[in-house]
N, C-alpha and C positions, 0 to 999 in steps of 0.2 A: 218450756220452750226448746227448739230443736237444736241442733251442733252446730256450736258458731253464733246461736242468735241468742238474743236475748229482749227484756221489756225495755220500754223509755225509761223507767227507773234507776234500772241496773246501769242504762246507755248514759244518765242522765250524770252520774259518775265521774265519768271519765272523761266530760266538759271541758276542753280546755283548745284556750287561745294559741294558734302555735305564731300569734304573731304576723305572718301574712298568707295571704289567701294560697288556698291547693286546691286539686281537683279533687272529685270525688275519690273514694275507697278502690272500686273499681266500677269500671264506664259499665261493664255489660251485667251489671251482679242487682239483683236489687235492695234497696236501703229500708224497704219495708213488706213484708210480704202478710197477706190475709189469705186466712181458707176457714172457710166457711165462720169467718167471726158471725156472733150475733152477740145486739150489745141491746142493754136494757137497766133497768132501775131492782136490786132488791131479787134476782136470778128469772125472773120477768121480761122476756124479751119484748123490744121497741119494735126491731125490725128482721126481714127474712134475711139468713144465712147470704154473707157478703165475701165472696174470696176474689183479689187481685193480687199486682204486686206494681209499688212503686219501684221508679227507676231511676238515676240521675240524669238531669235536664229534661223530665216531665214538670208541667204544671199543671194539676189537678183539683179540678173544682168542685167542691161537694154544694150540691145544690139542691132545691126545693124550698116548699111552700113555709112562711115562720112555722115552724113546732114539726117540723117532718119528721125530725130527729138528727137533723145535721151536727147542732149541736152535743148530741149522746153522745156520736160516731165519733168527732175529736175530740171530746173527752177523755173518750178508752185511749183516743190513737197516745193520745194522751199520757195515761196510764193515771188518771182521774176517778174514773170508772173501772171496776173491774169485768171483762168480757161475761156475759151471762152463758155464753159456748164458744167453738170452735178456737182456730188461736191465729195468734197475731206475733208476730216477731220481727225486729229494728235486727240490721246489721250489727255485725260482735261491737263493731269497733266506728259505729253510725254516730255522728254529732246532729244533738236537734236542738231547734232553737224554736222559740214561740212568740209570735206576737199579740195582745189581745184585744179584744174588743175596745171600740169607742169606751172611754169613760175606767174601762176597767184597774188597778192599780196606777193610779196614776198617785203619786207623789206625795205625802202627807205635809211634807218640810219642801221646801223654795230650793228651788232645782233646775239647774243648766241644760239643756241638751244635753253637753257633753256630759256632765252628771250622772244622767240616764243611760247612754251611751256608756260608759264607763262600768254601770252597771252590771254590764252583759258579762264582766270578766273580771267582776270583782268576788264572785262564787271560787276564787278557785286562792286567796288571797289570805294568807297565816302569817301569824307574827315571827315564824320559823322562815318564812318568805317574804320579806319585805319591800323584797323590786320588781313584787309581781307585777303591779300596773307601769310600771317603768319599761319594764323587758315588752308589755304589749302596746305603747304608746302608739307605733306604726299602726297594729291592729283596729285602734279607735283611730287614727287620723284615717285607714284608707274605707273604713266604714263608712265615715263621715262625706269622704270626698265619695264617695260610689254611690251616692245615697241623697246628692247635691243637696250634704245638708252643713255642707264645710262652715257656710255664712251663719250660722242657726248655734253654733259653738259653745257658743257663752249668752244666747238668751236665754232668760226666766223660760222654762219649759209651760210653764202655766197659763203662758201668754202668746203662746203658740198657734197657728191656726189651724184645722184639724186635718190638714193637709201635711203642712209640718210636723205635724206633731208625729205622722205615720213614719212620714223620714224617716225624724228622730227613733221611732218603736225599730222601723226596719233596721235604720246601722248598730241599733243595742244586738240585734238578733246576730248581723252578718258579725261582730266583732267577737261575739264569741268562736268564730273558726266551724259554721255547720255543716252539713250534709246535707242535711235536709229544714226547710222553712214551713211550721205547719202555723196559719193565720183566721183566724174567727171574725169574719166578715169585717175583714179592712178597705172599706169604701163606703160603706155606710154612713158616714158621715162625710162625703164628699161630694162637690158638685161634678159639672161633665167633664170639664177640662182634669181636674186635680184628679176623677178616677181612671180617666185616661193615661195621665201622668203615672198611676200607683200600676196601670200593669201594662205599660212599657219598662220602666225601671226593674216587675219583676223578670218580663221576658227578657230583656236584658241580662240578667243577673244568671239565667236558666241554660242561656245560650252559650255566653263567654263564659260563666264559672262553672259551668254543670252543676247546680245545685237542681234540689226536688223541693217544689212548693206542694204543700196542702192544703187551701184555704176555702173555706168556706161561705158559703154567697150565696143570696137570693137576689142580687143584682145580676140582670142577664147581659145588659147592654155590650160589652165587650166579652164575656166569655167566649162567648163561637169563634172569636177570634184571634186573644192570645191561650185561651186554656189549650192543653193538648190531651187532656183525659179530662173525664168527668166521674163521679158521682153521682147516681139519681137518688134521691132518698123521700120515702112517704109513709108515715107510722099509720095514717087512716087506710091508705090501700093498699100495705103491706107491699110497696117497692123498695126493690137496693140493689139498683145498676147499674157496674161500670162497664168498661174500656173506653178508647178512644174518643175523642171529643164530639166528630160529626156521627160514628156509631148510634150515641146514647142520644145527639138531638135529629136522630133522623128516625128514632125507636120508634112503634107504636104507644109506647106506654106515655114517653114525654109528650108528644103530639097530641094525644088524647086529654092526659092532664094540667098539663102548663102553656103548648103552643099560644093557643088562642088568648091567653092571659097576654099574651109580650113579654112575658119576665117568670122565672120559676118564683 
């Protein structure tokens, strides 16, 4: 990694909730930089090299058909897979949060919605700091309010609708005080109304809080309206195209492979 930058795994060690919302580290500097990044498995490339930068206040959509390589790219950004080549770097003090795909990481034991949100800050708890959660109660309250999930706080998580669960997962991510949030197919189980509301919420957060979002999705209904940038990938056709959303959707590559389908 270059000077002043490190991996998500290293950055994760410094994940701490401040107990209050804060502006990004630097409004002009990228929170994530990719320089010829090549993703794949066991040293074998899956997609062409990718170079781009994600900045505060941007919503990036990772788009492509099922099996196109979106999940591989997302797992690489999360530090779960090692890059095959090139360079990937997070800003040194960037706080990264993750909202999983539907059905992943469901609690094994009964838990209320607020318990799920609280677990977003519990990673910093220790016996030598027994008041950690108390100091972060405001961050938890604010995260629930910001996502419209306050009324759900004492409800059993397992009984919530898919749309409500997504709000709780997002509140959990927000409670950690992130600079950037990565999401894996967050609207795949939502109806059209809930999907629109989810995009509107992300749009409000990026505008008002200056958060950056990177979201894997193959549903195109609201991406052209709400995404600011996109990465279009397709392993079968050797495509990895990144840029402003208008440029990506206007590209010959997108029109050739996806526009006729109505969605990526």
